[in-house]
N, C-alpha and C positions, 0 to 999 in steps of 0.2 A: 214813737219814742220808748214804750213799753216792751219792743222788739229788742231796740238797741240794750235796755234792761238786760233784758235775758240774753243774751249773745254777752257781755259783760259778764253776768252772775254765772253763767257754765265755762265760760273760759278760766274764768276765779277757781270753779270746783276742778275742770279738766288740771290745771297747773295744780290745786292743793292735793289732790288725789293720785294724779301719777306721774306727777314732775318729770314730762319726757324730756324736757330739754332744758331748765336751767339748774336743774342737782348737779352737784360735780362730786359723785363719788369718788372714794379712793380705794386703792385695794385694799383688803382686810378690814375694811370698815365696819361696822353694824349694819346700821341702815344704808338701803341705796339712794335714799333721797324722799321717798315718795312714802304718803301717809298708810297707803294700802301696804305698803314694808313693815311700816314702823309699825301698823297694827299687828300685823303677821310675829313679827318679833318678841312685841310684848304679849300676845297670846302664848307661844311657845315657853317665855320663860317663865310667865304665870303657872302654864302647866305642867312644868319642871321643878321650880322650887316655891309655888306656890305665893301666894301675895308679897313682894318686896316690903322688907321691914325697915328700920333707919329713921332717924327723926324727922327726914323730909321727906318720906316715901308717898305720906298723903297726899302731900300737895303735888309730887309729881305725878302721880295716877289722875289727880284732878286735872291738871294741865293737860295730859295726855289726852284725857275723856274730853277735854273743852276742845282740843283741837280737831276730833274726830268728829267732834259734833259739830263745828264751822260748817263744812262743805256738804252736809245734809242740809243747814238749816239754809246755807245759799243756794244750794239748788231748787227746795221747797218755795223759796220767796223769788227765785228766780221765774219758776211756775205761775207762783202768783200774779207775777206782773204784768207775765203774757196774754194770763187769760182775764187781768184785771180783775181777780178775788184779792179778799183779805184786805184786814186793815192796816197793817202797819208795815208793810212791805221794804219802805224806805228805812225806817228805825232799824227793822231788821237786818236789811241788809248791811248799813252802816255798823252795827254790832260786828259783824265779821270785819267789817273791813278795820275796828278797831281793835281788837283780839289779836288780827294778823300781825297788825300794824307794830301791838306791843310784844310778838312774839319775835320781829325783826330787831325791834329794839335790845332785845334780851339776847340775841345772837350774836348784837354787836358789843355789848357793854357788858355781861355777865359772863363771871369764869365759873368754871367748875369748883374750886375753892371755896367760894359762896356756898356750898351745901354737902353738909354731913351725910346723906342718904349715898350709902355705895349703888344702889339703883339709879337715882338722880346722876351721880359721877359718873357711874362705868357705862349707863346705857344713853338716857336722855341729852346730855353735853357729849358725847363724841358723833351724836346723831347733827346735834346740833352745829357743832365745829364743822362737820364735812360738808354743810351746804351754806351756800352766803348769805349774808342778812339780806341782800335784793331778793331773794327767793321769794320769804313771806311779804316782801315789799310788794311785789308784783300780787301775791295774791288780795294783797289789802288794796291796790290800786285799784284793780279788778272791780271789787266788789264795791268801793266805794263810788267808781263810775255808775256803776248800777243803781246805786243809791240814787246818784243824782239824776238819773234818767228815767226813772221809775216811776209813773204818774201817781199820784196820790189818789186811793180808791176808798179811802175811810169815810164812809158815808154812813148817817142813821139806819136803823133797820126800816125797809120802807114802811110804809103805813096801808093797810086794807083800804079796798075801797067800801066807803059809807053807803049802801042802797039806800037807806033813808035818804040821803040829800046829799048835797055837796059838804066836800070834805075843805074846810078851810086849813088852807096850809101857811107856815111861818118860814121864814126864808132859811134855805139848807135841809127842810125837810122834804122826804122823797115817799111817793103814794106808788104802790103796785097795782099796773093799769091789767096785769094779769094776759092773757093769748085771745079774749073773746073778744075784745072791741075790732072794731076796722075804719069806719068813719067817725070822722074827729070834728070838731067845730073849736077853733081856738081865738076866744074874743078877747080882745087888748082896750082899755077904755083909760080916762084920765082928767083931770080938772086942767083947765087952763081958764083966766082972766080975759085975755086977748085972742081975738080972731088972727092975729099976726102971728100966732104960732102954728108950725103945721109940722106934726110928727107921724113917723110913718113905720109902719111893722113890716117886719120883713123875716125871712127866715134861711137859715145857715144846714145844707143837708150833707152831714159830715160823716167823713168815715170813722173808723176806730180810734184813730191817731188825731184825731178833734181835729181834722182837717180836711177843706173839700177837695175831692178827686179831680175836678175841675172846673173854671168860672161859672157854668151853666148850673152850678149847686148851690149857685147864692141866687134866693128867689126874693123879688123885690117890686117897686113899683116901674122898673124896666124892664123886668124879666118876670112876668107874674105866676108863669105856672111853668114847673119841672117837669121835663120832656117825660119820665115816667108817670105823670097824671099824679101823682102823689103827692104833692104841696103845691096848694095855687092860693095864691094871695087875693083878698078881697078888695074890693074899689078904694080909692084913695080919699079920705076925709080930709080935706082942707079949714074944715071949721074947728072951734072950738068945741074943748069936751067936755059933760056933763058932769063926769064920775060916774052917773048911774047908768048908761047904753053902754055897748061896745061902739067905740068910735072906729076900729078897723079889724078885720078879721082875717083868719087864715084857715084854711081848709084841708086836710089831713087824712087820706084814706092809706091806713096801714098796712092792707092787700097789695098794693102797690109800690111800697117803699122798697128799692131794689138791694140785692143782698149785702152788697158792699157798704150799706150804710148803717153807721152805731148810734150816730146821734142827729137830732133834730133841733138847732136850737131858735127860740123865738124872740126877735130884737125889735126894741124900739129906740128909734134914733130924732132926733131934732134936725130938720131940714135948715143949711144954712146958719145954724146957731151961732157959729163962732162971729159970723157978717153981724149978725143981730143980737149978740151981748145974750144971747138967751142958755138956760143949760138946766138941769132936770131939779135943782134948786127952786126952779119958779113951778114945778109942777106939782099937783094936789091930787090925793085917792087914785093914782097909778093901779092898774088890776090887770091879772091875768086871768081866763078864766076857762075850763073844756069840759066842754061837751059830749056825750055819746049821741050821736044824731041818729043813729037805728034806734034806740029807745026815748030819743027825744029827753037825755035826763042827762042833769048837768052834775058832773064827776066829780069836781074840784076847783076852786077858787085862791086865787094869790092876791092879797092885798099887799103891795108894796109899801111898807112902813119906811122903809130906811130913807137918812135925812142924807139925801145927795147936794152937792156944792156944783164943781165945775164940770159934773161928768155931763156929756151930751149925748150919750147912749146908755141904755139899760139891757143888759140882758135880761129878759124876766123870767123865761124859763126853758128847761131844756124836756125832749122826750129821750129817752137813754134805749137802744135794744140791751135784752138781758140774754136772751137765747132765740132762737128762732122767731117767733110772732111775739114774743112777751114782752112787754114795754114797762117801762118805770117812767114818772114825771118828777122832774124835781124844781122845787120853787129856787131860782137862780137868786134874784133883786141885784147884779153886780153890775156897778155904773163904771164906766170906761169914759176916759176922754179923747177927745180928739173924733169923736161923731163915728158917722157911717165908718168913712177911711180906717181909721183905728182896728173897729170891729171884722173890718177886711182884710186887714193886714194879718190880727190875731186866728182869723181861720184859712187864710191862704190864697184868697182871693186875691186878683191882680186888679184892682178896681182902683180909681181916682174920680169919687161922684163927688 
C-alpha cells in the first residue's frame, strides 16, 4: 500500500513541478505552465525590480511560496510512506491535496479584477489563466490518492528494554528489542471457566505490506513450523486456562527470519466460536509475554485488559522489523469478529478453517 502511495505522491510531484502534458501554454504567455518556470520568472522579476509592491503583493508572494512548497512536502512524505517513516504522512499529503484543490478552485472562479496588486494581476493571473483548472485538480487527486493508500506509521516512541525485569506494556506501546536478540519464546495465556473452550495460538509471517507472501507463512495447529525454521507453534492446549501459566507458546528464531519478512503477528482465536456461541468477552486475564531464551530472561509482558464482546479472535502483539536485524514489539490487543477465517482474510491467506 505504501508503494502505491509513493507512486501517486511522485506522480503528483512530477505534474506539479514539470507539467509535461497537461499545461496549455499560449504564445507570448508569461509562464509555460510548470512550477519550475514559474519559479524562474519570479526570481528574474525580483532580480530586476525588487520585491513587488502593491496592496496584494504580500499575499501573492505567500501564495506563490506555498505552491512551491507543496511538491517539496509531497516528495518528502512520499519517501516517508515508502520507507514507513514519519508520523503524519497521511495528513501532510491530504493538506497538499487541499492546497492544490483550492488552487484549482481559484483558477476556475477568481478573476484578475479581484486584486489591486500589479504583480498579482500582471504575473500570477496570466499564468493561472493560461492553464486549465483541471491541471491543479490532477495534482490534488494524486496527493489525495497517496494519502488514502499511505499506511499510518504514527506510533509512540519505542520503550527501551528493561534489563532489571520484564517491562509491562499497555495497548499500543512499542518496545525496541534492538539487534542483539536471536531466540525468543512467546507465551500466551488466559483464564476460562470451562474446558468447552478451545483457544489456539497462531503466527502470521508477513511482508512489509502486512500480507503473507504465500499461504505457508500462516503458522498454526495445521502447519506448526515455518519452512525457514524461524517460527514454530507449540503443542495445542485444549484445556481451560489458569491465567497464570502459558497456555500456548510460539518459538521465534530471529536469525532465521527470511529477508522478505517485515512483521510477525501473534494471534489467539477461539475454535468453533460461532457454533458454540463463544467470544472473547467471556475470556479473562489474557496475556502475551516474550522471553529471551539465550539469557533466560523475560523481556516484556502485555496483559490484555481490553473489554471485548463479540470478537472471536485477538491480535495480541506483533514483532516488527526496523532495519536489518533490529526488531520492535508492539502490544496490539486488536479484537476481530469472524474468528480465524477473518484474520486469514485480513492477512491474505487463502483459508476456510
